[in-house]
C-alpha positions as CSV (number, residue, x, y, z in Angstrom):
1,F,-15.9,-94.1,-13.5
2,D,-13.2,-96.4,-12.4
3,A,-14.9,-96.5,-8.8
4,G,-18.1,-98.0,-10.7
5,L,-21.6,-96.2,-11.4
6,G,-23.7,-98.9,-9.8
7,D,-26.5,-100.0,-11.9
8,C,-25.0,-98.0,-15.1
9,E,-23.9,-99.4,-18.1
10,V,-20.3,-98.0,-19.0
11,V,-19.3,-97.8,-22.5
12,R,-15.9,-96.8,-23.6
13,L,-15.6,-95.5,-27.2
14,H,-13.7,-93.6,-29.7
15,H,-13.9,-93.3,-33.7
16,D,-10.1,-94.2,-33.8
17,A,-9.6,-97.8,-32.4
18,A,-6.0,-97.0,-31.6
19,L,-7.4,-94.2,-29.1
20,L,-9.2,-96.8,-26.8
21,G,-7.4,-97.0,-23.3
22,T,-6.0,-93.7,-23.8
23,A,-6.9,-90.4,-22.0
24,R,-8.7,-89.5,-25.3
25,E,-11.4,-92.2,-25.1
26,G,-14.8,-91.2,-24.5
27,V,-16.6,-92.8,-21.3
28,L,-20.5,-92.9,-21.2
29,G,-22.7,-94.1,-18.5
30,F,-26.1,-95.2,-19.3
31,R,-29.0,-96.0,-16.7
32,G,-32.3,-97.2,-18.1
33,G,-31.5,-96.0,-21.5
34,R,-30.2,-92.5,-20.6
35,L,-27.2,-90.9,-20.6
36,V,-26.6,-89.8,-16.8
37,A,-22.7,-89.6,-17.0
38,A,-19.9,-89.0,-19.4
39,N,-16.1,-87.7,-19.3
40,R,-15.4,-84.4,-21.6
41,A,-14.2,-86.7,-24.3
42,G,-17.3,-88.5,-24.3
43,L,-19.5,-85.3,-24.4
44,A,-17.1,-83.9,-27.2
45,L,-17.9,-87.1,-29.4
46,F,-21.5,-86.1,-29.7
47,G,-21.1,-82.4,-29.4
48,L,-23.1,-82.5,-25.9
49,E,-22.7,-80.4,-22.8
50,H,-22.9,-81.1,-19.2
51,G,-26.3,-79.9,-19.3
52,D,-27.6,-82.9,-21.6
53,L,-26.7,-85.6,-18.9
54,G,-30.1,-87.0,-17.7
55,R,-32.0,-85.8,-20.8
56,A,-29.9,-87.3,-23.9
57,S,-31.2,-91.0,-24.5
58,Y,-29.4,-94.0,-25.9
59,E,-31.4,-94.0,-29.0
60,A,-30.9,-90.3,-29.7
61,L,-27.0,-91.0,-29.8
62,F,-26.8,-94.2,-31.5
63,D,-28.6,-96.1,-34.5
64,V,-28.0,-99.8,-33.3
65,P,-28.7,-101.7,-30.0
66,L,-25.8,-101.7,-27.5
67,S,-25.6,-105.4,-27.9
68,R,-23.7,-104.7,-31.3
69,L,-20.9,-103.6,-29.1
70,H,-20.4,-107.3,-28.0
71,D,-20.8,-108.7,-31.9
72,D,-18.9,-106.1,-33.6
73,G,-16.8,-104.3,-31.4
74,A,-18.4,-101.0,-32.7
75,L,-21.7,-99.0,-32.7
76,I,-23.0,-96.7,-35.3
77,D,-24.2,-93.4,-34.3
78,R,-27.2,-91.3,-35.4
79,Q,-24.6,-89.4,-38.0
80,G,-23.6,-92.9,-39.6
81,R,-20.1,-92.8,-37.8
82,A,-18.6,-95.8,-36.8
83,L,-17.5,-95.5,-32.7
84,Y,-15.1,-98.6,-31.5
85,G,-15.0,-99.9,-28.2
86,H,-16.1,-101.9,-25.2
87,L,-18.6,-102.2,-22.4
88,G,-17.2,-102.1,-18.8
89,Q,-14.0,-101.1,-17.2
90,P,-10.8,-100.6,-18.8
91,P,-8.0,-103.7,-18.8
92,A,-5.9,-102.2,-16.2
93,R,-7.3,-100.2,-13.2
94,R,-5.7,-98.8,-10.2
95,S,-6.4,-99.7,-6.9
96,P,-9.1,-98.0,-4.9
97,A,-6.5,-96.7,-2.3
98,A,-4.3,-95.6,-5.4
99,A,-7.1,-93.7,-6.6
100,T,-7.7,-92.0,-3.4
101,R,-4.0,-90.8,-3.2
102,M,-3.9,-89.4,-6.4
103,P,-5.2,-85.8,-6.9
104,V,-7.7,-85.4,-9.5
105,A,-6.3,-83.6,-12.8
106,A,-8.2,-81.3,-15.4
107,P,-8.3,-83.0,-18.8
108,A,-4.9,-81.9,-20.7
109,R,-5.0,-79.3,-23.4
110,V,-3.4,-80.2,-26.6
111,S,-0.3,-78.0,-26.9
112,A,-0.3,-76.0,-30.3
113,S,3.6,-77.2,-30.9
114,A,3.4,-80.5,-29.6
115,P,3.8,-83.7,-32.1
116,R,0.7,-85.0,-33.2
117,L,1.3,-88.7,-34.3
118,D,-1.4,-90.2,-36.9
119,P,-2.1,-93.5,-35.9
120,S,-4.2,-94.3,-39.2
121,P,-2.4,-96.4,-42.3
122,L,-4.7,-94.8,-44.6
123,F,-2.3,-91.9,-45.4
124,D,0.8,-92.3,-47.6
125,A,3.6,-89.5,-47.6
126,A,1.9,-87.2,-50.2
127,Q,-1.5,-87.2,-48.2
128,Q,0.6,-86.8,-44.8
129,Q,2.2,-83.7,-46.5
130,A,-1.4,-82.5,-47.7
131,L,-2.5,-83.0,-44.1
132,A,-0.1,-80.9,-42.6
133,R,-0.5,-78.3,-45.1
134,A,-4.3,-78.1,-44.3
135,C,-3.8,-78.1,-40.5
136,R,-1.6,-74.9,-41.0
137,V,-4.4,-73.6,-42.8
138,L,-7.0,-74.5,-40.4
139,D,-5.3,-73.3,-37.1
140,A,-4.9,-70.0,-39.4
141,Q,-8.6,-69.9,-38.8
142,L,-9.4,-70.2,-42.5
143,P,-11.8,-73.0,-44.3
144,V,-10.8,-76.1,-45.7
145,L,-12.6,-77.7,-48.5
146,L,-11.9,-81.6,-49.3
147,Q,-12.9,-82.9,-53.0
148,G,-13.0,-86.3,-54.0
149,E,-15.2,-89.3,-55.3
150,T,-17.4,-91.1,-52.7
151,G,-15.7,-93.4,-50.4
152,T,-12.1,-91.5,-50.7
153,G,-12.1,-91.0,-47.2
154,K,-13.1,-87.5,-46.9
155,E,-14.2,-87.6,-43.3
156,V,-11.3,-89.8,-42.2
157,F,-9.2,-87.0,-43.5
158,A,-11.1,-84.3,-41.7
159,R,-11.0,-86.2,-38.6
160,A,-7.1,-86.6,-38.7
161,L,-6.8,-82.7,-39.5
162,H,-8.9,-82.3,-36.3
163,R,-6.9,-84.7,-34.1
164,R,-3.7,-82.7,-35.4
165,S,-5.1,-79.1,-35.1
166,T,-4.9,-77.0,-32.1
167,R,-8.7,-77.5,-31.6
168,A,-8.1,-81.3,-31.2
169,D,-9.4,-81.4,-27.4
170,K,-12.8,-79.7,-28.8
171,P,-15.5,-81.1,-30.4
172,F,-15.5,-82.4,-33.8
173,V,-19.3,-81.9,-35.2
174,A,-19.8,-83.8,-38.2
175,V,-23.2,-82.7,-40.4
176,N,-24.1,-84.7,-43.6
177,C,-25.8,-82.1,-45.4
178,A,-27.4,-84.5,-47.7
179,A,-28.8,-86.8,-45.0
180,L,-30.9,-84.1,-43.1
181,P,-34.4,-83.7,-44.2
182,E,-34.9,-80.7,-46.1
183,G,-37.5,-79.3,-43.8
184,L,-35.7,-79.8,-40.5
185,I,-32.0,-79.0,-41.9
186,E,-32.3,-75.1,-41.3
187,A,-33.6,-76.1,-37.6
188,E,-31.1,-78.9,-37.0
189,L,-28.1,-76.6,-38.1
190,F,-29.2,-73.3,-36.6
191,G,-31.3,-74.3,-33.7
192,Y,-34.4,-72.9,-32.2
193,E,-36.3,-71.4,-29.4
194,E,-38.9,-73.0,-27.4
195,G,-42.2,-73.1,-29.4
196,A,-40.4,-72.0,-32.6
197,F,-42.8,-74.3,-34.8
198,T,-45.2,-76.9,-34.4
199,G,-43.4,-80.1,-33.1
200,A,-40.5,-78.3,-31.5
201,R,-38.9,-79.5,-28.3
202,K,-40.5,-77.7,-25.4
203,T,-36.7,-76.6,-24.3
204,G,-35.7,-75.9,-28.0
205,N,-32.5,-76.9,-29.5
206,T,-29.2,-75.4,-29.4
207,G,-28.3,-76.5,-33.0
208,L,-25.3,-78.3,-34.7
209,L,-23.3,-75.2,-35.3
210,R,-23.4,-74.4,-31.8
211,Q,-22.6,-77.7,-31.0
212,A,-19.2,-77.1,-32.6
213,Q,-18.4,-74.2,-30.3
214,G,-14.6,-73.9,-29.8
215,G,-14.2,-77.0,-32.2
216,V,-14.3,-78.0,-35.7
217,L,-17.5,-78.0,-37.9
218,F,-17.5,-80.5,-40.8
219,L,-19.9,-79.7,-43.3
220,D,-20.1,-83.2,-45.2
221,E,-21.7,-83.3,-48.8
222,I,-22.0,-79.5,-48.8
223,G,-22.8,-79.6,-52.6
224,D,-25.9,-81.2,-51.8
225,M,-27.0,-78.2,-49.5
226,P,-30.4,-76.7,-50.6
227,L,-30.1,-73.6,-52.5
228,A,-32.7,-71.8,-50.6
229,L,-30.6,-72.6,-47.3
230,Q,-27.2,-71.3,-48.7
231,P,-27.4,-67.8,-48.2
232,R,-28.3,-68.1,-44.4
233,L,-25.3,-70.3,-44.1
234,L,-23.1,-67.5,-45.9
235,R,-24.3,-65.1,-43.5
236,V,-23.6,-67.0,-40.3
237,L,-20.0,-67.9,-42.0
238,Q,-19.5,-64.1,-42.5
239,E,-20.4,-62.7,-39.3
240,R,-19.7,-65.7,-36.9
241,T,-23.4,-64.8,-35.3
242,L,-25.9,-67.0,-35.2
243,S,-29.9,-66.0,-34.6
244,P,-32.0,-69.0,-33.7
245,L,-35.2,-69.8,-35.1
246,G,-38.0,-68.5,-33.5
247,G,-36.0,-65.2,-32.0
248,G,-33.4,-65.1,-29.3
249,K,-30.4,-63.4,-28.5
250,P,-27.7,-63.8,-31.3
251,V,-25.0,-66.2,-30.4
252,Q,-21.3,-65.6,-31.1
253,L,-19.7,-68.5,-33.0
254,D,-16.2,-69.9,-32.8
255,F,-15.5,-73.0,-34.7
256,A,-12.9,-74.1,-37.7
257,L,-14.8,-75.3,-40.7
258,I,-13.8,-78.2,-43.0
259,C,-16.4,-78.8,-46.1
260,A,-16.6,-81.7,-48.3
261,T,-18.2,-82.7,-51.3
262,H,-17.9,-85.5,-54.2
263,R,-19.5,-82.9,-56.5
264,D,-18.0,-80.8,-59.2
265,L,-18.7,-77.4,-57.3
266,D,-17.7,-75.5,-60.7
267,E,-20.2,-77.2,-62.5
268,A,-22.6,-76.8,-60.0
269,M,-21.9,-72.7,-59.7
270,A,-22.6,-72.7,-63.9
271,A,-25.9,-74.8,-63.5
272,G,-27.0,-72.5,-60.5
273,T,-27.3,-74.8,-57.9
274,F,-24.5,-73.8,-55.7
275,R,-23.8,-70.0,-55.0
276,S,-20.6,-68.8,-55.8
277,D,-19.9,-66.1,-52.9
278,L,-20.7,-69.5,-50.6
279,Y,-17.8,-71.3,-52.5
280,Y,-15.4,-68.6,-52.1
281,R,-16.3,-68.4,-48.5
282,I,-15.5,-72.2,-47.7
283,A,-12.7,-72.8,-50.3
284,D,-9.9,-70.8,-49.0
285,H,-7.7,-74.2,-49.2
286,C,-9.0,-77.2,-51.5
287,V,-7.4,-80.4,-51.0
288,A,-8.3,-82.9,-53.9
289,L,-8.5,-86.6,-52.4
290,P,-7.3,-89.2,-55.4
291,P,-9.4,-92.2,-56.3
292,L,-8.2,-95.7,-54.9
293,R,-7.5,-96.8,-58.5
294,A,-4.9,-93.9,-58.9
295,N,-3.0,-94.9,-55.5
296,P,0.3,-96.2,-57.3
297,D,0.9,-98.4,-54.1
298,R,-2.2,-100.2,-53.3
299,A,-0.4,-103.0,-51.8
300,A,0.9,-100.9,-48.7
301,L,-2.8,-99.5,-48.3
302,V,-4.1,-103.1,-48.3
303,R,-1.3,-104.2,-46.0
304,G,-2.0,-101.4,-43.6
305,L,-5.5,-101.7,-43.4
306,W,-5.4,-105.6,-42.9
307,E,-2.7,-105.3,-40.0
308,R,-5.5,-103.0,-38.4
309,L,-8.6,-104.8,-39.2
310,G,-7.5,-108.5,-39.9
311,E,-7.3,-109.4,-35.7
312,G,-4.6,-111.9,-36.3
313,R,-5.8,-113.7,-39.7
314,Q,-3.3,-114.1,-42.6
315,L,-3.7,-113.7,-46.1
316,E,-2.6,-115.9,-48.8
317,A,-0.3,-114.1,-51.2
318,V,-2.5,-114.9,-54.3
319,A,-5.6,-113.2,-52.3
320,F,-3.4,-110.3,-51.2
321,D,-2.3,-109.6,-54.9
322,A,-5.9,-109.6,-55.9
323,L,-6.8,-107.3,-53.5
324,A,-3.8,-104.8,-54.3
325,A,-4.8,-105.1,-58.0
326,Y,-8.3,-104.5,-57.9
327,A,-9.5,-100.9,-58.9
328,W,-11.9,-100.6,-56.2
329,P,-14.8,-98.2,-57.8
330,G,-16.1,-97.4,-54.4
331,N,-12.5,-96.5,-53.1
332,V,-11.4,-96.8,-49.7
333,R,-14.8,-97.4,-48.0
334,Q,-15.6,-100.6,-50.4
335,L,-12.0,-101.9,-49.5
336,S,-12.4,-101.5,-46.0
337,A,-16.0,-102.9,-46.3
338,C,-14.3,-106.1,-48.1
339,L,-11.6,-106.6,-45.4
340,R,-14.3,-106.3,-42.5
341,T,-16.4,-109.1,-44.2
342,L,-13.6,-111.3,-44.8
343,V,-12.8,-111.1,-41.0
344,A,-16.6,-111.8,-40.2
345,L,-16.7,-114.9,-42.5
346,S,-13.5,-116.3,-41.1
347,D,-12.3,-117.7,-37.9
348,P,-9.3,-116.4,-35.8
349,G,-5.9,-117.7,-37.0
350,Q,-7.3,-118.7,-40.2
351,V,-5.4,-118.4,-43.5
352,L,-7.5,-116.8,-46.4
353,G,-7.0,-118.0,-49.8
354,H,-8.4,-116.6,-53.3
355,D,-11.6,-118.8,-53.0
356,D,-12.3,-116.8,-49.8
357,L,-12.4,-113.4,-51.5
358,P,-15.7,-112.2,-52.9
359,S,-17.0,-113.0,-56.2
360,Y,-16.3,-109.6,-57.9
361,L,-12.7,-110.3,-56.7
362,R,-12.5,-113.5,-57.9
363,D,-14.1,-113.1,-61.4
364,A,-12.0,-110.0,-62.2
365,P,-10.9,-110.3,-65.6
366,R,-7.1,-111.6,-65.7
367,E,-6.6,-108.8,-68.5
368,L,-7.7,-106.1,-66.0
369,R,-5.4,-107.3,-63.4
370,A,-2.5,-107.5,-66.0
371,E,-3.3,-104.0,-67.3
372,Q,-3.3,-102.7,-63.7
373,A,-0.3,-104.3,-62.7
374,G,1.5,-103.2,-65.8
375,A,0.3,-99.6,-65.0
376,S,2.4,-100.0,-61.6
377,D,5.4,-101.1,-63.4
378,R,5.6,-97.8,-65.7
379,G,6.6,-95.9,-62.7
380,L,5.1,-93.1,-60.8
381,D,5.9,-90.3,-63.3
382,A,3.8,-91.9,-66.3
383,I,0.8,-92.6,-63.9
384,E,0.9,-89.0,-62.5
385,T,1.0,-87.6,-66.0
386,D,-1.8,-89.9,-67.0
387,A,-4.2,-88.8,-64.1
388,M,-3.5,-85.1,-65.1
389,R,-4.3,-85.7,-68.7
390,D,-7.4,-87.4,-67.4
391,A,-8.4,-84.5,-65.2
392,L,-7.8,-82.2,-68.1
393,A,-10.2,-84.4,-70.5
394,R,-13.0,-84.5,-67.6
395,C,-12.7,-80.8,-67.3
396,G,-12.9,-80.3,-71.0
397,G,-9.5,-78.7,-71.3
398,N,-10.0,-76.0,-68.8
399,V,-6.4,-75.9,-66.9
400,A,-7.5,-74.1,-64.0
401,Q,-10.4,-76.5,-63.3
402,A,-8.1,-79.9,-63.9
403,A,-5.6,-78.1,-61.5
404,R,-8.2,-77.6,-58.7
405,L,-9.5,-81.0,-59.1
406,L,-6.0,-82.3,-58.9
407,G,-4.9,-80.1,-56.0
408,I,-2.0,-78.8,-57.8
409,S,-1.1,-75.4,-59.4
410,R,-1.6,-74.4,-62.9
411,S,2.1,-74.0,-63.4
412,T,2.6,-77.5,-62.3
413,L,-0.1,-78.9,-64.5
414,Y,1.4,-76.8,-67.4
415,R,4.9,-78.0,-66.9
416,R,4.4,-81.5,-66.4
417,V,1.9,-82.1,-69.4
418,G,4.3,-80.0,-71.6
419,N,7.3,-81.9,-70.7
420,S,5.5,-85.1,-71.3
421,A,4.6,-84.0,-74.8
422,R,8.3,-82.9,-75.5
423,R,9.6,-86.0,-74.5
424,R,7.1,-87.9,-77.2
425,H,8.5,-85.5,-79.7
């Protein structure tokens, strides 16, 4: 790639901007709108194999034109992920003479014992601990289930989990079970042989499960998977073999599994829309991602995100305080979108004040901001106790369900709520 690919458009990408310019960035070469060259990391970003070079088109991988990379510094792929990057050569290049002197080395594998640093500012100490625990479970070949409201960063958590795992140098394949058309979800997940159905590709399709071979499969919005498809997924997870549609030899599967949902799966099982046997197959370890409004230190999160997204712009104290005090019903996704919008509507080096904020922040009732500020002053113990009581109320007093929602043990919930009650008396 450094020597140049003639008339190719070379794109350097990664879903984590901090990894651009490292050996982990994906490098793709497009000629005439078709992918003709890629490094190993670039193939892994999309779950592709070397055999897909020359066949995969740009439109099959990305949902926006390549020109968006100049404007936004990012591209959106067909799975809805933002991939950050730039066109052309990296900032620093070896001379051609140096390149000829250096031997070609195989891509380095991530050692299971090597420390992995997470460049994301999204995780506080408690979430870092949750990541470490979930990583141990995933490396033990056990599935992890992420639960939380929309926008709490379930896919961000899953990708960080992949980066820390022993499968970090293998593919991460994300599947949004709610976004795939119901009539095509089986073919897309399990693949099919040539001529399996009308409209099938002549060469067939490997399917998303096989694209995750050796790596991590992330089934997002698993709670929205059609009931009729759940038995087949359960069978594949139990037997770890896959028979494509239209026949064909069964394929042995090897991937670590992470699932995520914003739905209450206990309610879904009670309503008969989610199979209990599938739930117990995917929920060996559950992680509850709290909503942003429950974060006792939103200021630290806003500061960390702004340092990452602000591109050198500054926030006046009153603007920063408004951002930190807001409850963010759309969680981290809404906060990130707000900060990106502030950057898009301002100039480099500009100092942004309260009047530059969106109207929903400028018009937030002072009473609400004062109430939120007062909640922070009450201390972490009081906030945690309120969260536990709220979870119990939402679960109708069901302690086991509330504990699962919070990601804590029932004994911890009993002890904390019981101590609070004794203190009041």
